[in-house]
Residue, then its C-alpha position, 0 to 999 in steps of 0.5 A: m499499500k506504501a508503494i501505491v501511495k508513493a506512486a499516486l504522490l509522484a504522479g499527482a505531483a506531475w499531474s497537478v502541474i499539467p493543467s496550469l501549464a496547458f493554460a499558460q501557453t498563450a503567455v509565452a506563445d510569442a517568445e523566439q523559441g524552438v518546438v519540440e518534434e511530434l513523434v509518429v509511432t507504430a505502438r498499436r501496429r498502426e501510425e499514430t502520434l505518440k500523444d494519441v496512443p494509450v500506451a506508455v511508450t518511449a521513442v528514440t529516433a535515429e538522429r537522437l541516437e547517432a548524436t548521442g554516440a549510442t553504440d547498441i540496443t542497451t543504450l535504451q536503459q539510459q533513457t527509458p524509465n523502469l527499463t533494464v536491457q543488458i548483455a547477459r552474464g557470460s556472453n557478448s551479444t546475448l539480451i536480457s530485458f526487464i520492464r516494471g519488474v518483468g523479464q527473464q534472465d536466463p537465456l537457456w534454450g526453451f526459456d521464453p523471454g518476459v520482454g518481446l523483441y521486434i525487428d520490423d514487426v518480426y518477433v525474435a524468439r531467442p535472446q542470443a545475438a539480440v544485442l543489436d548494434i545501432f545502424d541502419i536504423e529509423r527508430m526504437e520504441v519501448l512499450r511498457g506494460p503487457q502488450g498481449t493483445l497486439y504483439g501475443r506471447n512472451t510480451i507480458g512485461g512489454a516489447i522493444k521494437y527495432v525499426t530499420a530505415k526505409i528507402e526513401g529520397d535520392p540515392e545515397f551512400r553512406l560511410r562511417g567509421n569510429l576510432g576510439s578507446y580500447g583499439q575501437r575500430d568500427l566501420i558501417a557502409s551503406a547504399k540505398a537508391r530507387v533503381t526504378d520508379s517502382l523498385g528500391l535496393g538497400l545494402t548495409w555492411a558493418t564490422f565492430n571491433r574492439d580490444g578487451f577491457g581486460s585480459n585472460l592472464t592465463t591464456g593472454a587472450e582479450h577479455y571483454n573484447k568485440d569481434v562482430a560483423a553484420v550485414r543487412g539487405t533490403l528490396e522494396w517493390t511497388p508495382a502499383e499505388q496500392f501494393f507495396v512488398r518489402l524483402s529484407g535479410d540480415v546476418v550477424t556474426d560474433r566471434s568475440a572471445p567468451r566473457h568469463g567474468h570476474r572473481e569476487v571472492p578467493a577460491l577455495n578447495l574442498l578443504g576450504q583452502p586457497v587455491l592457487g591463482g584464485e585471488v581476487l584481481p585488481s582489475v574487474y575486467d581481468t580473468r584467470a580462466g582456463a576453460g578456453d577462449y573460443n566463442f562463436v554465434e550467428t544469427r540469420g533471418v529473412s522477412l517478407l512484408a506485403q501490403w495491399d491498400v484496398s481503399e483509403a480506410l482499408t489495408l491488408k498485410s502479410i508478414s512472413a519470416y524465418r530466423s535461425g541461429e547457432t551458439e558455441t561458447i563456454i564459461d568458467f565460472d571459477n575464473t581460475a586455471q583449474p577446471l573447478l566449475d566449468i561450463p562448455g555449451r552449445y545452442n541452435d534455433h530456428q523459427f518461422t512466423q506468419e502474420l496476417q493483418l487487417v488495418y482499418d482507419g475510418e472516420r470514427v472507427q479504427g483498428v487492426g486484427g489478424i492471425y498469427y503462427l509460429n513454428a519453432t525449435a530451440a536446442g542445446a547442450f552443456d557440461t557442468v564440469v566439477g574438476q575437484i571431483n573429476t565429474t561432469t553432469a551432461t545436459a542436452g534437449h530441445v524444445d518444439t513450439e507451435s503457436w496459433s493466435a487470433f487478435a483484434d484491437v478496435s478504437f471507436d470515436v465516441t465523441e471528438q474528444l472520447t475514444v474507447s478502444l477494446g481489444g483481445r488476443y486467444t492464444r494456443d500454444e503447444k510445447t514438446g520438450r526432450v531433456y537428457r541429463q546424465n553423470f559421467t566420470g571424467l572432465r567433460s562428456p562425449l557430447f564435448g568431445n571426451n569419449s573416454a568419459v565414463a558413464g554414470l547415473l542417468r538423472s533425466n531422459f524424458t520427452a513430454t508434451d503439453t498445451y497451454e491456452k489463453f485469451t488475453p483482453r484489453v481495454s482503454v479509454r482516451y479523452e482529449f482535454t485539449p488539441d495538445l492534451t490527452g489523457y487515458v486509463s487502460y486495463s490490459q493482460g499479458f500471458k506467457s506460456g508454460g514449458f519444461d525446465m531443460r535442466g530438469d533433474v529427475i532424481l532431485t525433482p521428480s516433478t520436473v517431468q510435469g513442466y511448469q504452468p503459464e504466468t499472467v500479468d493483469s496491469y492497470e494504467a493511467g496516463l497524461k500526455g501533452y504539449f504545452f507552452d506553444r509546443r515547446l514542451t511535451l510530457n508523458s506520464a503514467v501510473f501503473y498497478a499490476k498483479y503477477q499470477d503463477q509467477q514463473i521463477t528459475l532456481q538453481t540450488p547446489v545439492g551435493t556434488g550437483i546443481a539442482s534446477q527448478v522452474l517454479n510457479v511460486g505464487q503471485s506478486h505486485m508491482s506498482g509505480a509511475e513514470l514521467e518523461g519529456v522534452a523542453a525547448l528551453t531556447e531556440n537553441l537549447s533543449a533538454n531531455f528528461a525521464i524518471g521511473y518508479v517501480k515497487a515490486e513485492f512478492d505476495e507468495y513465494r512457494a518453492l521446494d526447500l532442497t536444504a531441508t531433510p526431507p525437502v519441504v515446500r516453504d513460503f519465502a515471500n518475505s525473504r526474496v526480491f525482485q531481481n533486475t528491478p531498480e526502485w528508481t531510474g532517471a535520465f537528464s540531457l541537455t542539447y545545445n545547437r549552434d548554427l555556424g553559417d557556411a562552416g556548418s553547425f555543431s551540438f553538444i549533449p551532456s547527459a547523466s542517468y541513474r539507477s538505484a540499488f537493485s538485486m541480481f537474483e530473487i535471493p539477495s547476495r553479494l553481487d547485488q549492485g549499489s546505486y550509481w550514475l553514468l555520465d556521457a557527453s557528445l560533441v558533433w559537427t555537421s558540414a552546411n551541406d549535411h554530407f559530412k559529420v564529425g563526432l566525439h563521444g564520451r561514455n561513462l566519463a566518471d569510470e564508474r564500476y557496476r555489475v550487470g550480472g553474475y553467478n553465485f556458488p559460494q562455499t557455503a552453498g557447496v564445497f565442490f564448486g571452488n567458491s565460485v562467486t562471479a560478476y559481469y561489469g558494464p564498460p569502463r570510460t570510453v571515447t570514440l571519434s566518429l567520422e562520417a560521409k554522406f553522398 
């Protein structure tokens, strides 16, 4: 209740100012100042201005991303309230996302994300290689709160949309290079042109390279380096005015060295004595990992959009897509030259999706409806190598998913000011899981090249199938107080289907063969959006309350010489909070961007099997568990100063700061939890008068803050066999980048 009151007070403070701002517009209407740009988004699968969408949305344009030197999709975290977007622990390009406390940290095959990622309206089912570098982009959108009606499965927390640039205007060739700290050297080349009046072609090639922030002191390899190549091609065909076809393809290859993290406590052997080379290293970017330096990730995709404008009001769309990927990597949990706790792994996946949409934009009725189909397979294998007792547990399996859904969202203008929207989606998921788990004597199993390993206890070997069905509704009411001020209230429900634990151990947890059940979020939201002072200020605000039911939690508990995995529907929780973001044109040359988010997330029930008890019993841990990756407060502020130099061009200076309060890495608090911190950035960009040349200087994390973004927690108190392996992964240190761009 205190959290709800705090959120209401925060929103009330912001909302109490809005009416006076609205009526005060005429008082400053004659001032010579700039105006705030009006953004168009597709949050509801149709083009609308940001102000008119009854959803909490943050939209960031390509121009803004370029001006601030944004590198990849994780920079959204520094601009969006109540959002966590990070590189997953032990990886270079795997994405984890949380919105308002809802998400998924575990990227193992078979586990679905809680925040959906979309590239041009194509759902990306797996998080591997989803840390998308920013190039050839039009904008990015973050939709906060359940988006189950229009975006469907696994958007229970929200959705992130990566919208690529269209082929428009005159032929263009663009070449951009980046040189910076730690040997950074990036090159991006793109060409776009209309070959004929009806045919357009676009091609972008990019390579991103950087030496490591640290080193592997055992092997001499780079640590936290970057070696990524990407290519994206687009063909657009307009055979007639009412027809449009877009064929797109992309390939991303990541050959960066594996990230093993940083040991936070000294390594200990079975007797509790220090392990040689297991000390805590002074640099958080260094490691002594001896498990290996090979890492390879590749994803590829192709999509086909076909659009027919049947009339001025009616449009038919078909979106067909196929994506696939492979990963081969290793994580040295113990961070020593010895194989105390090493995890070699490989993943592969593929998916086919087909969506048919009917979009209607009438005088008083607007809406979108359609059907969606997904057929996907996610598979993989990994070894858990416990070297002190010469034991390996091999794990392998796959999950096949077939999903059907039908959806509709319709808005009706009751009056010129009042609009009511109703929507719903029916989803049917069928999943088949295959799980294999077996003990071996020896370092690594036959799955990873050790054919001399001696097979031991077969812990799991089962196949199971289950079906999950759900109807998720949405309703909203929007009222236009003035042409520049809109308010809304909404209710929406999100749904994430159940599944099977790919680490499931039938010996330790026999119920794993039954799988886990779906989870749902019911969200209530109210917001105000508007322009003020003759469109020199824009404010977007929202308050929300959400109820989380049958919440899925992934647990890994050391038991004896092994690690017991559980994916449980632990019970229920609730989240409440508020968000405020805006842009102010302070003078003709100076503007400010700001955002603040507050969320309070608490467990009401957390029933899990206590494997440390003899015999194991089910307990309610709600009073001792917290939400992971969910800081209570997030904030961002930046200034943009633009100066016209006449024939000499123009320049802009953008200093910025972002804040995150303390948060926990896992539901169980640990020494890996991160305290509050600030990140300070600044950019200086010169643009030629003809807009053909740009030079930028971008500084990120200028205060050189050290902050954790992930970790693994297997301390000696949990099991003496794992080498007291408490490992953390850190965000980038201070970097400075010089960017050079030529456009013809």
